[in-house]
C-alpha positions in Angstrom: 6.1 -83.7 -48.6 9.1 -84.4 -50.9 7.8 -81.4 -52.8 7.4 -79.0 -50.0 11.1 -80.0 -48.8 12.2 -79.4 -52.4 10.3 -75.9 -52.4 11.9 -74.8 -49.3 15.5 -75.7 -50.7 14.7 -73.6 -53.8 13.2 -70.7 -51.8 16.3 -70.8 -49.7 18.5 -70.9 -52.7 16.7 -67.9 -54.2 17.1 -65.8 -51.2 20.9 -66.5 -51.0 21.1 -65.5 -54.5 18.9 -62.4 -54.3 21.2 -61.2 -51.2 24.4 -61.8 -53.2 22.7 -59.6 -56.0 21.8 -57.0 -53.6 25.4 -56.9 -52.5 26.9 -56.8 -55.9 24.5 -53.8 -56.7 25.0 -51.7 -53.5 28.6 -52.4 -52.4 31.8 -51.1 -53.8 33.8 -54.2 -54.8 37.2 -53.4 -53.8 36.3 -51.7 -50.2 33.1 -53.5 -49.5 31.4 -50.1 -48.2 28.4 -48.6 -50.1 29.1 -47.8 -53.7 28.1 -44.0 -55.0 24.8 -45.0 -56.2 23.6 -46.7 -52.9 25.1 -43.7 -50.7 23.4 -41.2 -52.9 19.9 -43.2 -52.2 20.8 -43.4 -48.5 21.3 -39.5 -48.6 18.3 -38.8 -50.8 16.3 -41.0 -47.7 18.0 -38.7 -45.1 17.2 -35.5 -46.9 13.5 -36.5 -46.9 13.6 -37.5 -43.2 15.2 -34.2 -42.3 12.6 -32.1 -44.0 9.7 -33.9 -42.4 11.1 -34.2 -38.5 13.6 -31.1 -38.8 16.3 -32.8 -37.6 20.1 -32.1 -38.0 21.8 -33.7 -40.9 25.7 -33.4 -41.9 27.7 -35.0 -44.5 31.5 -35.5 -44.6 33.1 -35.5 -48.3 36.8 -36.2 -48.3 39.8 -37.7 -50.4 43.0 -39.1 -49.9 45.7 -36.4 -50.5 48.4 -37.2 -53.0 46.6 -40.4 -54.0 48.0 -40.4 -57.5 51.5 -40.1 -55.9 50.8 -43.2 -54.1 49.7 -45.0 -57.2 52.3 -43.6 -59.3 55.2 -44.2 -56.7 54.2 -47.3 -54.8 51.9 -49.1 -57.4 48.2 -49.7 -57.8 48.1 -52.6 -55.2 49.3 -50.1 -52.7 46.7 -47.7 -53.8 44.3 -50.4 -53.4 45.4 -51.0 -50.1 45.2 -47.5 -49.0 41.6 -47.3 -50.2 40.7 -50.6 -48.3 42.4 -49.7 -45.2 40.8 -46.3 -44.9 37.2 -47.6 -45.9 37.6 -50.2 -43.2 38.9 -48.1 -40.4 36.2 -45.4 -40.9 33.4 -47.7 -41.5 34.2 -49.3 -38.0 34.4 -46.0 -36.6 31.1 -44.6 -37.4 27.8 -44.9 -35.6 25.4 -47.4 -36.7 23.0 -44.9 -37.8 25.6 -43.2 -40.1 26.7 -44.4 -43.3 29.9 -44.2 -45.5 30.2 -44.8 -49.0 33.0 -44.6 -51.9 32.3 -41.7 -54.1 34.6 -42.7 -56.7 38.4 -43.1 -56.9 39.8 -41.7 -53.7 36.8 -39.8 -52.8 34.3 -41.0 -49.8 31.1 -39.6 -48.4 29.9 -40.1 -44.9 26.4 -39.3 -43.9 25.7 -38.4 -40.3 22.0 -38.1 -39.3 21.1 -36.2 -36.0 24.8 -34.4 -36.2 25.7 -30.6 -36.4 28.6 -29.0 -37.8 30.6 -28.8 -34.7 30.1 -32.2 -33.7 31.3 -33.3 -37.2 34.4 -31.2 -36.7 35.3 -33.4 -33.7 34.6 -36.5 -35.7 37.0 -35.4 -38.4 39.6 -34.8 -35.8 39.3 -38.4 -34.3 39.2 -39.6 -37.9 42.6 -37.7 -38.6 44.2 -39.1 -35.5 43.2 -42.7 -36.7 44.4 -42.5 -40.1 47.9 -41.2 -39.0 48.3 -44.3 -37.0 47.4 -46.4 -40.1 51.0 -48.4 -41.1 51.7 -49.4 -44.4 54.8 -51.2 -46.0 57.9 -48.9 -47.4 57.1 -46.5 -44.6 54.2 -44.7 -46.5 51.9 -42.3 -44.3 48.7 -41.1 -45.8 46.5 -37.9 -44.9 43.0 -37.0 -46.1 41.3 -33.7 -46.6 37.8 -33.5 -45.1 34.8 -31.2 -46.3 31.8 -30.5 -43.9 28.5 -29.4 -44.8 25.1 -29.4 -42.9 21.7 -29.3 -44.1 20.2 -25.9 -44.8 16.6 -25.5 -45.4 15.7 -26.1 -49.3 18.8 -28.2 -49.8 18.7 -30.8 -52.1 21.6 -33.6 -52.7 23.3 -31.6 -55.3 23.7 -28.4 -53.2 24.5 -30.1 -49.9 27.3 -32.0 -51.4 28.4 -29.1 -53.4 29.2 -27.2 -50.1 30.9 -30.2 -48.8 33.1 -30.4 -51.7 33.7 -26.8 -51.6 34.5 -27.1 -47.7 37.0 -29.9 -48.6 38.6 -28.2 -51.6 39.3 -25.3 -49.1 41.1 -27.5 -46.7 43.1 -29.0 -49.6 44.3 -25.7 -50.8 45.0 -24.5 -47.1 46.9 -27.7 -46.8 49.2 -27.2 -49.8 49.6 -23.5 -48.7 50.9 -24.8 -45.1 53.2 -27.3 -46.7 55.2 -24.7 -48.9 
């Protein structure tokens, strides 16, 4: 009986450690959302699923506008706060079937299974409204540039993300033209 109790305790301890290791391997340390490696893995799974079942799949690729200015002017601690608040806001406003990850720096990726391009446009409008409501010290206001792409037959991870990135880049250029 004693050895069985000790064995159960050891198994429980190992399960906790495995869970902690999984979190460290799959989550971005700062924002606590998926890291790039994990979000790519999820997207590969969703691409396989969409090819098999011929469902809709869309992705939203976005970054924070003028993030370098935020870091340079308000400091890296404020930059980190911006990243955390954006990640927290968006991760709490997506469906349970959706996934969000930090692509790198100030770039993020949202995977939206069973979602069309037009549905994504509505989701983005909602995100933009919510982001406009975020309050920071020093009166800082932030905005993001969003790019969208939906699955086309024969797409792989690179082609889908390239279209989303190009879409974001076009919106960023248009935003700068309007600002001038």
